N, C-alpha and C positions, 0 to 999 in steps of 0.2 A: 527253631518253628513250632509255631506255636497249633496244637490239637485240640479240636473241639471236643469235648467230654462228651458222650454221647450216656444214656441209660438204657439196659436193657430191659424191653418191653416184655410184659409178662401177661398173657392171655385171660389172666384171671382179674385184670384190671377192670375189665369190662362189666358190667351191668347191663341191666335191662333197660335203664336210663342213660346209658352211657353208650356214645358212639365212637368209631375210630374212623379214620382213613386211611387205606393203604394206598402208596403212593409208589408206582415206579417208572421208570423211564427205560427205554429200549431203543437202540440204533435204527436209522432209517433202513439199513440195509433190510433186516426182517421184512419190510413191506416195500422192497422194491428201489428205496431213494436214498442212496447212500450219504446224500448233503444233509438229510433230516433226522430228526427224533421223533417219538411218540412218547405221550404220556397217557398213561391212565390212572383215576385214582378211584377207588373202590370202597364202599362204606361197608365197614362190618360192625359187628357179626351180622345185622340181617343185610345181607349183601343188596348193593345196590349199586349199579354204575354211573358216576357222577362224571367222568371223563373220560374219552377216547377220541384223542386228536392227534395228528402228526403235524409238526411245526417243520417248514422248509428252514434249512440253515438259520437255526434260532442262536439268539444274540446270549451275549453272558447275560445270569439272570430271570432266562426266560421261564424255569420251574416257579421260581417265585413268582411273578406277574400270574403265572395261570392259574397256580392255586390261588392266588388273593382273588382273580377273577370268579372261579368256581366258588370261593366262600362268598361271596357279593350276590349270588344267586341260588344259596344255599343256605341253611344253619350251620354255621362252622363247627365243625366236631370237638371234642373233647379231648382227645390222642390225634398224633398224627405219625405215623409208624412206616418205614419201609427197610427193606432189605440192603438197600446201597449206601453205605457210607459216605459216598460225594454229594447225596442229596441233604445228607444231616444239615449243615449248615441253612441250606433253605429252608428247612422244614424250621427248625429253631426260629429263625426269623420270621416267617408267616406264623407260625403258632403264635408268637408273643404279640403280634399286630392285632389279633383278635380282639374285640369287646371283651370277652370271657376267655382269655389266653389259654390254648392248648400244649398241651407237653408233647415233645417229639421224642420217639423212640427208636431203635435200630432194633432188627431183630435177624439174625441170620437164617432163622429156623421158621420163617412166618411161612414158607411152602408149605409145613407142616398143618396149618389150618386151613380145614377143608375148605374153607369158603373160597381163598385165593387159588390153589388148582382147577376147583371146579371151574373159576370164571374163564382163566385161561383154556382149559380144555374146550369150551362153549366157544370160546373166539378162534380156536384150531380152525374151524370149518372156515371162516371168511381169511385168514390169512394163506389156507392153501388152493383155496381158490384161484387158478389159473387168469380167471377174467380180473380178478381182483389187480393181481399183480400188473396187468396192463394199463391199469384206471390211472388217471393223474391226479393228482394230490387233491386236486378239490373233487374229484369222485369219491375217491378212496374216504376221505373225511366224512361224507355224504353217507357212505356206505355203513362206516363207525358207528355215525349219529343213527341210523337205521337200528343196526345190531344194537345197539345201546338200548334202545327207544323198547325193542323186541324182549331184550333180555330185563328190563326192569319192569315189565308187565307179566311177568312168568309168576 
């Protein structure tokens, strides 16, 4: 069995000129759709939400494709960071495909970085709204897009 090696990320690697994308996925049951998964991508150290989207019954490689689409409409980052070991292969693959390759890191203590919990706390209001739980996938993604726009304007 082959294991992909990963590097431990150190927040000090970020300078004022460098950017990192924190990437996470969550099961669809969190948003009331058990067959789905949702992805969020947050740029750090200057927090900006690049993606918050629900994918219904995602096919193999969906994270890789989604991150490539995000990179096509945004300047790719210097670093890709996650706290999920199962995303490591996708991040290494995506990062190496950029014109200026991005390094992929895994950090289980990433939630200690203030930007990430602050992002999630802001999102809790939407996720806990009873009306949100009753919406269709399209409506939920529209709600996420609206929330993301407001979050980025703050």
